[in-house]
N, C-alpha and C positions, 0 to 999 in steps of 0.2 A: 211354312205356309204365312203369311202375312199377318198378322194380331189383328189387326181389323177382318179380314178374310175368315180367317180360323173362327172370328165371334161371329159374325154373319152365317158359317156353314153352320156351328152348332146350333142354330135358332131355326134354320129352316128343312135339317134334313133328321127324318126319322130313320133307323137302324129297321132295313129288312123292308123299305117302301121304297120304291124307284122313284114314284113319281111326288114333288112337291107342290102345293096348290098355295100362294100367300096371296091371301084377299086384302083388299084396299090396299094394294101398293103406292106408298109416298112417291110423291114427285122426284124424289132424289134419285129412288132407286129404279123409278122405269126410266132413267137417262140411258140412254143405249150406251154412252162410252163410259157409265159406272157398272150395268151389270155384263158387258160385253167383257172389259175386264178382270170383272169377277170370276167369269166365265174361264178366261185365261188361267187366274190363280190359284180357283179350285179344281177344278175340273167338272163343274157342277155346270151344265148348261141350262141356263136361262132363255126364256122362251114367251115370245109377247105375241099379241094376234086376236083376232074376234073368237068369238064363241065356236062357231064352224070351223075357224082356223086349228084353234084350241082341240078342238074334238078328230079334226082328222089325224093331227100329232101325235094323241092320245091312243088313236086304234094302232098307230104305225110304228109307236113304240112302246106300247105298253109292258112289253114283255121283250125288251133291250136286256140282255144280262151284264151286267157290272157297269151301267152308267146310271146318272142322276138325271132329272131332269128337275127345274122349278119352275112353273106357271105362274107371272106376275101379271095380276088382275087389277083393272082400273077400278076407278068410284064408279058404284053401281053395275058394275058386271060380276057375273055368276054362273058358272057351270051348270050342267045337268046333273042331278043328283047321283045317277048311279058312277057319274066319274070323282065327284066329290067325295063320296063312301070309300071308294078304294085307294085315295091317295091322303098323304097324309098335309093337313088344313092347319094354317096358322095365321094369324092375323100381326104378323111379324112389320112392324115398320124401319128401314134403316136410322130414320132418324131420334127413336128410342135410343139407338147407343149414344149418341151425344146431347142429351138428355139436360148437361149440364151446360151447354150453349144457347143460346137465344136463336131457338130454330128458325122463325122466318128471316133473322139477319143471314143466320149460314146459309138458305136456300135461296137468299137472292143473291149471294154471296158467289153462287155456280164452279163452287170446289174442284177443281180435278180431284182423281182417285187417289194420286200422291200426297196429296193437299189434305184430304179426308183421312188417309194412311196415319198421318202426320196428327193433326187435329186429333183424331182415335188416340193417339199414345199421347197426347199434353192434357186429357179430360183432366179436372179440378173434381173436389168433393163440394164445392158449392158453385151454385147457379151463378152464370156469368148474364151482364146485361147486354144489350144490343152495343153498344160502346167499347166497352171492355171486349165483345165476341169478334167486331170487327176489327179493334185491336191485334186478338190474338191472329186473325186471318189474315192482315196484313204484313205483320214479322215473320210468319213462317213463309208467305209467299216471297218475301224478299229474299230468303235464306236458300229458297228453292231457285232461284234466279229462272232462268230460261227455261221452257217449257220443252219436252220430249222433240218437238217437232227444231224446235230452235238448234236444240242439241244438235240434232241430225244433221242441219245444215252448217253448224259450227266445226263439227267433226268433217266433215267433207271438203270444208276449204280451207283446214291444215297443210301447210306445205309437207311432202310427204318426204324425207332426207332419210333415210333405215340406216346411215351411219352416224347419225347426228343425235345427240340423247333428248334436244329438243321437240322432235317429232313426237318422241314418246312420252315425254314431259305433260305437251298441251292433249293427247291424246289422253291421259290418264286425270287430268283434269275435267275434262267433259265429261267419261266414263264415272269418276267417284259422284259430282252432280246429280246423272240419269237413276246411280244405284241409290242416292238419299229420295230421289223422288221415286222411287221403286218403278222405274222407267227403263230399266237396260234393254226390256224388251224391244221396246218402243226404238231404241238406237241401234239393234241389231243389224238392221239392213246395213248403214253408214259405217258400221264394222267390219261388216260381209266385204263390199265397195273397197275398203283401207285395207283390207288384207288379201281383196285380189292382184292389189298392187304390190304387194311384199311378195307375196308367192314370184310374181315377175322375176322382183330381186334376188328369188332364193334361186330359179332357175339360171340365173347370167351371173350372181357374185358369191352365194353363201358358200359355196364347196372349197372356194379359195382361199376362204378364212381359214381352214383348217390347217393348210401346210403355211400359211400366212409369218410374219415374223413376230415376236412377243416385244419390239422397241414401240417407245410410244406409248401404247398400250393393245392389252390382250382382245384380239378382236372376236375371239372363242373361247371358250372355258378353259380348253385344254390349255392354252398360253396364257392363266393367271398364275400358276407357278415360276414358269421361265419369267414374266414381268418382272414379279417381285423378287425374284434371283439376282436381276440385270439393275433394278432399281436399287437395291439396298444391300449397307455391307453385312458382316456375319455377326456382326456385334450391336446392330441395332435392331431394336425392340418392332416385332411385325405382329399383329394380330390379324388373322383371315375368320370371320365370321359368315359360315355358309350356313343361310336360312333354306331348306328344302320347300319348294314350292312356291315361288314368292314372285307374283306379276307384277309390274312397272307399276300399275295403279296402286298395289298394296306397301309397295316400299313407299309410294307417296306420302303415305299417311304414317310410316317410321319418321320418313323424310321432319316432316311436319315437326313432329313431337322431338326429335335430335335437338331442331334448330332453338324449339321454345326451351330445350334444356341448357344450353350455350354451347352445344356442339356446331362445328360447322363442313358439315357432308358436303361433297365436291362431287357433284351428279355426272356418272354416264351410263354407259349401254355396254355391252357385252353378248354375244349370243350364246344361246345352249347349242349342246350337242344336239344332231339329230339321228333319230329319230329322240323326241326330250322326253326319255325317261331317266329317273334315278341310276340303273344302275351301269347305266353309259355314262348320261352328262356328267354327275358328280363323281365318277369313275376318272373320269377325264380332268376332274378340278386335280384331283389328290395325286394323279399320275402324272400331270401335267404333260398329258402326251393323247396319244389316240388311243382310246379305249378298249379294251379286249373282249372277246364274247365270251370266253370262259372264266371271266371272272365269278367270284362270289361276292356281291355286295353284302356289306355290313358293316359297323365299329371296327371290327377287330381287322376287317382289312383295309379300309380307311386309314385308320393308325398307322398299319405298316408301310403304306404310300405314302405317307405324309413323312415319316421317318427316314424313309429310305429314300425320300427325295434332297430332304438336306443333309443327309449323310453320307452321300454318294458320292466316289471319289469324282464324277463327273460334272460334279459343282468348281472344281481348283479351289481355286482361292475363296471360291465360297461357302467351301464345305465345312459342316458342322460338325461337333462331336456328339456322341449317341445317346446323350440328355438332354439334346439342347432344343430337340422340338416336344411339344407337348400337344396331345390333341384332347379335346374336351368335348365328348356325347353328351347333351341333354344335362348336362352339369353345371354348378356355378362357377364362377373363375375362384380358384381357392386361395386363402389369405395371404398364403406366401407364395411368392412365384417370382419366377429368378431366368426361364428359358426366355430366348429372343425370338424364338417362332413358336405361337398359339396358334390351334384351329380349332373356332367354335363351331360345332354343327348343333342348329335346332333342327328338329323334325318335327314339333308338337302341331305347326300350322298345314302340314301335308294330309297329317294323322287327320285333322280335324273340316278339311276342304273337300276331301272324301268321303265326307259324311254327308256335306251339301247339297241341296239341288237347285239355290239359288244363289243368285251374287248378294241379294240385299240379305243371308245370312252369312256369308261369306265375310262381306264388309262385317257386320258385327262382330263375328269371332276373329276379325286383325284389328280391329279396336282393344278388345283383350289381351289380344298374343303382345300388342306394340306396349301397353305396360308391365310385363312380363320380363320381356327382353332387354327393354331400355335400361334398368338395373346392371345387368353382365355386360353392354355394351359403353356403361358409364363407367363402370369400374375398371376395365381394359383402359379406358383413355385415362385415368386416374393414375394408371400403375404406368403411365408412360409410353404407353402402344401408339404405334402407327398404325390404324385400324382401315381391312376394306371388309366389306361388308357385299356377297359377293349372293347366288344363287343357283341351282343347278338347272331350273326350268321355271317358265313361268304356269298355269293354269287358264282352264276355258271353259267357260257355258256349254256342255254339250247336249244335245238334242236330237232326233230326229235319225238316229242310229237304229241297228238292225243288230239279230243274232246271227251267230256263227252256227250253222249246221254242223252236222258230226260228218257230213262230205269235205267240207272244209276244212276243219280241223286238222283231217287229215293228210293235209299239205303243210301243216305248221311244224317248225321245230317241237321235238319233246323234250321237255325239261327234267331235268333230278327226280323233282319233288314234286312237280307240278304235272298238269296235264298238256300243256304245251307253253309256246315261249310266244303270248300275244298280250298286249298292251289293250285295254280299251279305244286306244285312239292308232296303234301298228299291230305288223304282224311280222316275225321274222320265218323264214323258209330254211327247209336244209339244202336245197337244189333249185336253180334260175326254172328249171323246168317244171319244179312245181308250182314257184311264185306265178308262172307264167299261165297255169293250168289253171290257177285260181280267178289270177284277173278275168282269164277267157270267160270265166263262171259267171260273172259278176262286169258286163258291158256298159251296163249305165252308169259304173260307179268309177270308172276308169278316169274321168274327169276330175274327178274331184281328190284322187291320189297322187301323191309324190310315190316314184319306183325307182329305188337304187340301189346296188348292189343285189342283197339277200333278202330285202323289206321293203314294207310299203307303209305310208303313213297317210292320215286323213289330212289335205289341206283347208277343209272348211271346218263348220262345228259338227260333223258328225263324227256318231263311235259304232263300235262293235257291241253296242248296248241299246234296245228300243227303249230308253229311258234318259229322264232330263236331269245330267250332274255336273260336278264341277271334277275334271280330270285333266289329264295331260297326255302327252307323248305324241303329239302330232305336230305340226308344221304351220301351224296358225301364228301369226304373230304376238299373240297374247301368251304363246308359249314360249316363245323363242327369242323375241328380244328384251332381254332380262337384265338387269341392275349391275353396272360395274360401280361403288361406290366408295369413296375413300374422305376418311378423316385425319387431317394432317394435327398431329400434337405439339400443341404446345412447349411441352416439356422436352418434344425430341430432337435431341442432341445436345441436349445439355449434361 
């Protein structure tokens, strides 16, 4: 939850009381754009209206279970004593949280919610005068750039070429700007429209990439190792950095820091395997081929695939001896390293992403993660490695989902160590008849699913969980269009 929002909620809610009343609410809090955004972020329903309208609302909702309401009373407005006695009453003012600023100047500036959120985080221990207050407001406005409505329009104007990195670079730049404004939800309609275009590309072109040539560049993750094998001689130093669950906009943050550190990444894209889950897509990377359903996902399995690929007789003149390939799972690069092939797997981002509900939290986590992985990439570079940075899949802010029923679960593939083969955005079935039966039970969702072979995935942002969270497994472009990055080494070939 946003820091400003959590502070507001702390001030206006009392445990075990479902309705709060804020007396003398200030003009900032009474703005519809502000309290509407607070409702979205916190789940608290803010209610305004005349005394009669609030009385009706109280009688209709006083016994609602699991929902909190907050009545905003303007100057001179007071409800009947019977309501006041049964509710939590406070004189909270939103401006109280911004006491270091000159309040008249702050109100006159008519700050947006994203700007308020940033100003809250920028508070100082000393009181600022009107001039200092307006200077900070203007500086933060400039950093924020275009507002959400402008960002939406700019997103829709981006030319869409799903074989070009330029499309994802432009989208990612605007997504990051929206996240920094805490306005990701506002741009989602534009992202949905862009995704609809990508779904047409998927239907017409995506599955051809799975049988494409690795020559030139890998069009899908299963072609990454064949591409490296074709491009590099066996004595050349090559490192593959595989980051679990890295969306392109998150890579943009890493790419910026790499350039600041003097490295020169060449940015490009490839496609995740579909369904965009680790046991399929990361397996496809390390197998260098179509993934298998009976594969046991884990570091040990990946290490075997990595070593087998480079030492196989199938490599011909590119075949390496048994100890020439090094696999590092969540480890630092060793002090002494001689292997011409190194795989470095980082899963920290995936673990933390699944614990997030909001993209702003994921942005902050990504900032910290970038600083942790950067030294390891630099270390490989200093050792003379030609570096590739890839991921198995991206991620999406998922919401508006629903839970599988027990009847639904009877159709799904049973696993050895879990109750069923299902992700939050995909399902796998034993038989085609089971899949068809499941689909027939949910006719209203069919248009939002991509169905193929013995599985189905969500095309949009829904999932098989009735909550908002960061996850993956579906066909959305933010899960499927992923970074394929090359860092050529100046030491390379010396």
